[in-house]
C-alpha positions in Angstrom: 71.2 103.6 140.7 73.4 103.0 137.7 72.2 99.4 137.5 68.6 100.5 137.3 69.5 103.0 134.5 71.3 100.3 132.5 68.4 97.9 133.0 66.0 100.6 131.7 68.2 101.9 128.8 70.9 99.3 128.4 74.2 99.1 126.7 73.2 96.5 124.2 71.2 97.5 121.2 67.6 96.5 121.4 65.8 93.8 119.4 64.4 96.4 117.0 67.9 97.5 116.0 70.3 95.9 113.6 73.8 96.9 114.7 75.7 94.0 113.0 74.1 94.8 109.6 74.8 98.5 110.1 78.4 97.8 111.1 79.0 95.5 108.1 77.5 98.0 105.6 79.5 100.8 107.2 82.6 98.7 107.1 82.2 98.1 103.3 81.5 101.8 102.6 84.5 102.9 104.8 86.8 100.7 102.7 86.5 103.0 99.7 88.6 105.9 101.1 91.0 103.3 102.7 91.6 101.8 99.3 92.5 105.2 98.0 95.2 105.4 100.7 96.4 101.9 99.9 96.8 102.8 96.2 98.4 106.1 96.9 101.1 104.6 99.1 101.7 101.5 97.0 100.4 99.3 99.8 97.8 97.4 97.8 100.5 96.2 95.4 102.8 95.2 98.3 100.0 93.4 100.1 99.0 91.5 97.0 102.6 90.4 96.4 103.0 89.3 100.0 99.8 87.3 99.9 100.5 85.9 96.4 97.2 87.2 95.1 96.1 89.6 92.4 95.3 93.1 93.5 91.6 92.5 92.6 91.5 89.3 94.8 93.3 91.2 97.6 90.7 94.0 97.4 87.8 91.5 97.3 89.2 89.6 100.4 89.9 93.0 102.1 86.3 94.2 101.5 84.9 91.0 103.1 87.3 91.2 106.1 86.4 94.9 106.6 82.6 94.1 106.5 83.2 91.6 109.3 85.4 94.2 111.1 82.6 96.7 110.8 80.1 94.3 112.3 82.6 93.6 115.1 83.0 97.3 115.7 79.2 97.8 116.1 78.9 94.8 118.4 81.9 95.7 120.5 80.9 99.3 121.1 77.1 98.6 121.3 75.0 101.7 121.6 78.2 103.8 121.7 78.8 103.0 118.1 75.9 105.2 117.3 77.6 108.3 118.9 77.5 111.0 116.2 80.0 113.2 118.1 82.4 110.5 119.3 82.0 107.7 116.7 85.1 108.8 114.7 87.3 108.4 117.8 85.8 105.0 118.7 86.3 104.0 115.0 89.9 105.2 114.9 90.8 103.4 118.2 89.2 100.2 117.0 91.0 100.4 113.6 94.3 100.9 115.4 93.8 97.7 117.3 92.8 96.0 114.0 96.0 97.3 112.4 98.1 96.1 115.3 96.4 92.7 115.2 96.1 92.3 111.5 98.9 94.0 109.6 101.5 93.6 112.4 100.6 90.1 113.7 98.4 88.1 111.3 99.8 89.2 107.9 103.4 88.0 108.7 102.0 84.7 110.0 99.9 84.1 106.8 102.8 85.2 104.6 105.7 83.3 106.2 107.1 86.3 107.9 106.7 88.9 105.2 105.1 92.3 105.8 105.0 95.7 104.0 107.9 98.0 104.8 108.6 101.7 104.2 105.9 103.7 102.5 103.7 100.6 102.0 103.7 99.9 105.7 102.8 103.6 106.4 100.0 103.3 103.9 98.6 100.2 105.5 98.6 102.0 108.9 97.1 105.2 107.5 94.5 103.3 105.5 93.3 101.6 108.7 93.0 104.9 110.6 91.1 106.4 107.6 88.8 103.3 107.6 88.2 103.6 111.4 87.4 107.3 111.1 85.0 106.6 108.2 83.3 103.7 109.9 82.9 105.7 113.1 81.3 108.5 111.2 79.1 106.2 109.0 77.6 103.8 111.6 75.1 106.2 113.2 73.8 107.3 109.8 73.6 103.8 108.2 72.0 102.4 111.4 69.1 104.8 111.6 67.2 103.6 108.5 67.8 100.0 109.6 65.9 100.4 112.8 62.7 98.5 112.8 59.5 100.6 112.7 58.3 101.1 116.3 54.6 100.2 115.4 55.7 96.9 113.7 58.2 96.1 116.4 55.8 96.7 119.3 53.6 93.8 118.0 56.4 91.3 118.6 56.8 89.7 122.0 60.5 90.6 122.2 59.9 94.3 122.1 57.9 96.8 124.1 56.9 97.4 127.7 55.7 93.8 128.3 59.1 92.5 127.1 60.9 94.9 129.3 58.8 94.0 132.3 59.4 90.3 131.7 63.1 90.9 131.3 63.3 93.1 134.4 61.4 90.5 136.4 63.7 87.7 135.2 66.7 89.8 136.1 65.3 90.6 139.6 64.6 86.9 140.1 68.1 85.9 139.0 69.7 88.5 141.4 67.6 87.2 144.3 68.8 83.6 143.5 72.5 84.7 143.4 72.3 86.6 146.7 70.6 83.8 148.6 
């Protein structure tokens, strides 16, 4: 029963959607409030010193990394990234994992063992949670205008009822082969 539902509706975004682009744009936009937290706690200055870069270069690199992180968020959560009610929670949990992986593990490796401490460390953690909250809120609203027009999309072979029938037939054929 559930398998049929997932075949019909799916977990993965369809070919008329652009989740990676929506995630990347949302990741860039969500970086704005996170930067405010970094500045407020002195974390930006500490990170720039640790990395041996200027604050502007650190911001530029951070924005690029957070664009990739936003795309990864949208890909990882699939259709769930579009949840208007629960996106903030998905975003915060994802950003917590990014903080644990990035600020706690990767930054010390890149910097020869140095990491922010005290208020700066708290600022990095809080900025990531703020970023996750914002990206989770933004993705559904950024994603909507990026969806391909249904009339234009239905003219492509990868979209529409014929594509679903071909895909479903292929899945059925593959299942039969694996059970034989």
